[in-house]
C-alpha positions as CSV (number, residue, x, y, z in Angstrom):
1,M,5.6,1.7,8.7
2,H,9.3,1.7,7.8
3,V,10.7,4.2,10.3
4,T,12.7,1.9,12.6
5,P,16.1,3.4,13.2
6,Y,19.2,1.4,12.9
7,N,19.9,-0.9,15.9
8,A,16.3,-0.6,17.2
9,I,14.6,-3.5,18.8
10,L,12.4,-4.6,15.9
11,I,8.8,-4.5,17.1
12,T,7.2,-5.7,13.8
13,P,9.6,-8.0,11.9
14,H,6.9,-8.7,9.3
15,A,5.7,-5.1,8.8
16,A,6.2,-5.4,5.1
17,L,3.2,-7.7,5.0
18,A,1.0,-4.7,5.5
19,V,1.5,-4.0,1.8
20,D,-0.1,-7.4,1.0
21,F,-2.9,-6.8,3.4
22,F,-3.7,-3.4,1.9
23,F,-3.5,-4.7,-1.6
24,G,-6.2,-7.2,-0.6
25,L,-8.3,-4.6,1.2
26,S,-8.0,-2.4,-1.9
27,G,-9.3,-5.2,-4.1
28,F,-12.3,-5.7,-1.9
29,V,-13.2,-2.0,-1.6
30,I,-12.7,-1.2,-5.3
31,A,-14.8,-4.2,-6.3
32,A,-17.5,-3.2,-3.8
33,V,-17.6,0.4,-5.0
34,Y,-16.9,0.1,-8.7
35,E,-17.6,-3.4,-10.0
36,E,-21.3,-2.9,-10.8
37,R,-20.6,0.6,-12.1
38,I,-18.0,-0.7,-14.5
39,K,-20.3,-3.5,-15.7
40,A,-23.0,-0.8,-16.1
41,G,-20.9,1.2,-18.5
42,M,-18.4,3.2,-16.5
43,S,-15.4,3.7,-18.9
44,L,-11.9,2.7,-18.1
45,K,-10.8,6.3,-18.5
46,A,-13.4,7.5,-15.9
47,F,-12.4,4.7,-13.5
48,M,-8.7,5.4,-13.7
49,W,-9.3,9.1,-13.3
50,V,-11.1,8.4,-10.0
51,R,-8.1,6.3,-8.8
52,V,-5.6,8.9,-9.9
53,V,-7.4,11.6,-8.1
54,R,-7.5,9.4,-5.0
55,L,-3.8,8.5,-5.0
56,Y,-1.9,11.2,-6.8
57,P,-2.0,14.3,-4.6
58,L,-0.1,12.5,-1.8
59,I,2.3,10.8,-4.4
60,V,3.2,14.3,-5.5
61,L,3.6,15.6,-1.9
62,G,5.7,12.6,-1.0
63,A,8.0,13.4,-4.0
64,V,8.3,17.0,-2.9
65,I,9.2,15.9,0.7
66,G,11.7,13.4,-0.7
67,A,13.3,16.0,-2.9
68,A,13.6,18.5,-0.1
69,G,15.4,15.9,2.0
70,F,17.9,15.1,-0.7
71,V,18.6,18.6,-1.9
72,R,22.1,18.6,-0.5
73,L,22.9,15.1,-1.7
74,Y,22.3,15.4,-5.4
75,D,23.0,18.1,-8.0
76,G,20.2,20.0,-9.6
77,G,20.0,17.8,-12.7
78,M,19.9,14.5,-10.8
79,L,17.4,15.9,-8.3
80,A,15.1,17.1,-11.1
81,L,15.3,13.7,-12.8
82,L,14.4,11.9,-9.6
83,F,11.6,14.3,-8.9
84,V,10.0,14.2,-12.4
85,T,10.2,10.4,-12.6
86,G,8.8,10.1,-9.1
87,V,5.8,12.4,-9.8
88,L,5.1,10.5,-13.1
89,M,5.4,7.2,-11.2
90,I,8.3,6.2,-13.5
91,P,10.9,4.1,-11.5
92,T,14.3,5.7,-11.0
93,P,16.4,4.6,-14.0
94,Y,18.4,1.5,-13.1
95,G,22.0,2.5,-12.3
96,A,21.3,6.2,-12.0
97,L,22.3,6.1,-8.4
98,S,25.3,3.9,-7.8
99,E,24.7,3.8,-4.0
100,D,21.1,2.9,-4.2
101,Q,19.0,0.6,-6.3
102,C,15.7,1.7,-4.9
103,M,13.0,1.9,-7.7
104,Y,11.8,5.3,-6.2
105,A,14.8,7.0,-4.8
106,L,13.0,10.0,-3.3
107,N,10.1,8.1,-1.8
108,A,10.6,4.4,-1.6
109,P,6.9,3.4,-0.8
110,S,5.9,4.6,-4.2
111,W,6.9,1.2,-5.6
112,S,3.7,-0.3,-4.3
113,L,1.6,2.6,-5.6
114,L,2.9,1.8,-9.1
115,W,1.6,-1.8,-8.8
116,E,-1.6,-0.5,-7.3
117,L,-2.2,1.7,-10.3
118,L,-1.3,-1.0,-12.7
119,V,-3.6,-3.6,-11.1
120,N,-6.4,-1.0,-11.0
121,L,-5.9,-0.5,-14.8
122,L,-6.0,-4.2,-15.4
123,Y,-9.1,-4.7,-13.2
124,G,-10.9,-1.7,-14.8
125,A,-10.1,-3.2,-18.3
126,I,-11.2,-6.8,-17.6
127,A,-14.0,-6.3,-14.9
128,P,-16.9,-6.6,-17.4
129,L,-15.5,-10.0,-18.6
130,L,-14.2,-11.2,-15.2
131,H,-16.5,-14.1,-14.5
132,N,-15.9,-16.2,-11.4
133,R,-14.0,-19.0,-13.1
134,M,-11.5,-16.5,-14.6
135,L,-11.1,-14.9,-11.2
136,A,-10.4,-18.2,-9.6
137,V,-7.7,-19.0,-12.2
138,I,-6.1,-15.6,-11.6
139,V,-6.1,-16.0,-7.9
140,G,-4.9,-19.6,-8.1
141,V,-2.0,-18.9,-10.5
142,S,-0.9,-15.8,-8.6
143,A,-1.0,-17.7,-5.3
144,I,1.4,-20.2,-6.8
145,A,3.6,-17.4,-8.0
146,L,3.4,-15.6,-4.6
147,A,4.3,-18.8,-2.8
148,A,7.3,-19.4,-5.1
149,T,8.5,-15.8,-4.5
150,G,8.2,-16.0,-0.7
151,L,10.0,-19.4,-0.6
152,H,12.7,-18.2,-3.0
153,F,13.5,-15.1,-0.9
154,E,12.5,-16.6,2.5
155,T,10.4,-13.4,2.9
156,L,7.7,-11.3,1.1
157,A,9.5,-8.1,2.0
158,V,10.6,-7.7,-1.6
159,G,9.7,-5.3,-4.4
160,P,11.1,-1.8,-3.6
161,Y,14.5,-2.5,-5.2
162,W,15.5,-3.1,-8.8
163,P,17.0,-6.6,-8.4
164,E,13.8,-8.0,-7.0
165,G,11.3,-5.4,-8.3
166,W,9.5,-8.1,-10.3
167,A,8.3,-9.6,-6.9
168,G,5.7,-6.8,-6.7
169,L,3.7,-8.5,-9.5
170,P,2.8,-11.7,-7.7
171,R,2.2,-9.8,-4.5
172,V,-0.3,-7.4,-6.0
173,M,-1.9,-9.9,-8.3
174,F,-2.8,-12.4,-5.6
175,S,-3.8,-10.0,-2.9
176,F,-5.8,-7.6,-5.0
177,F,-7.8,-10.3,-6.9
178,A,-8.2,-12.3,-3.7
179,G,-9.9,-9.2,-2.3
180,V,-12.2,-9.1,-5.3
181,G,-13.0,-12.7,-4.7
182,V,-13.8,-12.0,-1.0
183,Y,-16.2,-9.3,-2.2
184,R,-18.0,-11.7,-4.5
185,L,-18.2,-14.5,-2.0
186,R,-19.6,-12.0,0.6
187,R,-22.1,-10.7,-1.9
188,A,-23.3,-14.2,-2.6
189,G,-23.9,-14.7,1.2
190,L,-21.1,-17.4,1.5
191,L,-19.2,-15.5,4.2
192,D,-22.0,-14.3,6.5
193,R,-20.8,-16.4,9.4
194,L,-17.2,-15.2,9.2
195,R,-17.1,-12.3,11.5
196,A,-15.1,-11.0,14.5
197,P,-14.9,-7.8,16.6
198,V,-12.8,-5.0,15.1
199,W,-10.4,-5.1,18.0
200,A,-9.7,-8.8,17.4
201,I,-9.0,-8.2,13.7
202,I,-6.6,-5.4,14.5
203,A,-4.9,-7.4,17.2
204,T,-4.6,-10.4,14.9
205,L,-3.1,-8.3,12.2
206,C,-0.6,-6.7,14.6
207,G,0.2,-10.2,16.0
208,I,1.0,-11.5,12.6
209,M,3.4,-8.7,11.9
210,A,5.0,-8.8,15.4
211,M,5.9,-12.5,15.2
212,P,9.7,-13.1,15.4
213,R,11.4,-14.0,12.2
214,L,11.5,-17.8,11.7
215,G,14.8,-18.4,9.9
216,A,14.3,-20.9,7.1
217,W,10.6,-21.0,7.8
218,N,10.1,-17.3,7.5
219,G,9.1,-17.4,3.9
220,V,6.5,-20.2,4.7
221,Y,5.1,-18.1,7.5
222,E,4.7,-14.9,5.4
223,V,3.3,-16.8,2.4
224,A,0.7,-18.5,4.7
225,A,-0.2,-15.1,6.2
226,A,-0.7,-13.5,2.8
227,I,-2.6,-16.3,1.2
228,L,-4.6,-17.8,4.0
229,L,-5.0,-15.3,6.8
230,F,-5.3,-11.9,5.2
231,P,-8.3,-12.8,3.0
232,L,-10.0,-14.1,6.1
233,L,-9.3,-10.9,8.0
234,V,-10.6,-8.8,5.1
235,A,-13.8,-10.9,5.1
236,A,-14.2,-10.7,8.8
237,G,-13.6,-7.0,8.8
238,A,-16.3,-6.5,6.1
239,N,-18.8,-8.3,8.3
240,A,-17.7,-6.7,11.6
241,T,-20.1,-4.5,13.5
242,V,-18.4,-1.2,14.1
243,T,-21.2,1.0,15.6
244,R,-19.2,2.2,18.6
245,T,-15.9,2.4,16.8
246,V,-17.0,4.0,13.5
247,P,-15.1,7.3,14.1
248,L,-11.9,5.4,15.1
249,C,-12.1,3.0,12.1
250,R,-12.7,5.9,9.7
251,T,-9.8,7.8,11.1
252,L,-7.5,4.8,10.9
253,G,-8.6,4.1,7.4
254,A,-8.2,7.7,6.3
255,L,-4.7,7.9,7.8
256,S,-3.3,4.5,6.6
257,Y,-2.4,5.6,3.1
258,P,-1.0,9.1,3.9
259,V,1.1,7.7,6.7
260,Y,2.5,5.1,4.4
261,I,3.3,7.2,1.4
262,L,4.6,10.3,3.2
263,Q,7.0,8.7,5.6
264,G,9.2,7.4,2.8
265,G,10.9,10.7,2.1
266,I,11.7,11.3,5.8
267,A,12.4,7.9,7.3
268,P,15.8,7.3,5.6
269,H,17.2,10.5,7.2
270,I,15.9,9.5,10.6
271,R,17.5,6.1,10.3
272,G,20.8,7.7,9.1
273,L,20.8,10.2,12.0
274,A,20.1,7.4,14.5
275,G,23.0,5.5,13.1
276,H,25.3,8.5,13.1
277,L,24.5,9.3,16.7
278,H,24.8,5.6,17.7
279,I,21.2,5.5,19.1
280,Q,20.7,1.8,19.9
281,G,18.4,-0.7,21.5
282,L,15.6,0.6,23.6
283,A,16.4,4.2,22.9
284,A,16.2,3.6,19.1
285,T,12.9,1.7,19.6
286,L,11.4,4.6,21.6
287,L,12.6,7.0,18.9
288,A,10.9,4.8,16.3
289,I,7.6,4.9,18.3
290,L,7.9,8.7,18.7
291,M,8.5,9.2,15.0
292,S,5.5,7.0,14.2
293,V,3.3,9.3,16.3
294,I,4.8,12.4,14.7
295,F,4.3,10.9,11.2
296,T,0.7,10.1,12.0
297,V,0.0,13.7,13.2
298,F,1.8,15.1,10.1
299,A,-0.2,12.8,7.8
300,W,-3.5,14.0,9.4
301,I,-2.4,17.6,8.8
302,A,-1.4,16.8,5.2
303,V,-4.8,15.2,4.5
304,K,-6.8,18.1,5.9
305,T,-4.8,20.9,4.4
306,F,-3.6,19.4,1.1
307,D,-4.9,16.1,0.1
308,E,-8.7,16.6,0.7
309,P,-8.7,20.1,-0.8
310,V,-6.8,19.1,-3.9
311,R,-9.0,16.0,-4.5
312,K,-12.1,18.1,-4.0
313,W,-10.8,20.7,-6.5
314,L,-9.9,18.1,-9.1
315,L,-13.3,16.4,-8.8
316,H,-15.0,19.8,-9.0
317,R,-13.1,20.7,-12.2
318,T,-13.9,17.3,-13.6
319,R,-17.6,17.9,-13.0
320,L,-17.4,21.2,-14.9
321,T,-15.5,19.8,-17.9
322,H,-16.3,16.1,-18.1
323,P,-19.6,15.4,-16.3
324,A,-19.7,11.8,-17.5
325,K,-16.3,11.1,-16.0
326,A,-17.2,12.8,-12.7
327,A,-20.3,10.6,-12.4
328,G,-18.0,7.7,-11.6
């Protein structure tokens, strides 16, 4: 999460790597659920509709929250432009806001959802032809591009802003298709021995993100985490036995996306308020932790009262009007 107020003690200096991990997890899950369906004849249109239904309700809600937060900052015309482009997943026009070059001014995390939808579109289009050699080439080339990106910037925390917006491409291409590769290796029985308790996987992931920044070696560290460690964690998680922790795992999984996408419209105002009130050090860190808890509760409420009902309604309407599409 990106809710740390100014001058807080940074608990997770590498929190941006969560995007790479979830790109990889997305590749694994989507391949596991849809690869055989696509090969069996599921259309690209049907596949993308399922993905849009899954992602879009909270994208729209995030844009609404963002617009409400900036209603006093921008005039009606500019706010309408930012809202419409945000809802349509069109990046904020470059130079539209002189004080900010964020690709999605109302809800910054939407930048990664743009790449998620684009890579979903690519995967849905090529999945029937994506043999293992082609997949290996995609993963290998994108790994080189990702490494070059991380070494160039000395971090992988790039992509949300226009000057380095292109960096989202190698991040999503490697992680997503590495996740697809993990699925195929697991399906072939080649990863059966790679397993770990759920708590160990979560602790390792948190430890990776909590590591202090490493100066000139920071890029090397983050690239190594994204290319080497995260695919292993996805594989270990897929093989983990979660009998006792199923409810917890399901809850965490269900909340990860809404917490991520909904905090973007609120977090900038919290950081600004903390800076204005000169909240620093431990107090700022405690505020960040408190806001993380509040965001999580808010995300759960949003899922239960808005996201799930809207998705259920959309899928119901699809079944009534396009039965073949709904079958996906």
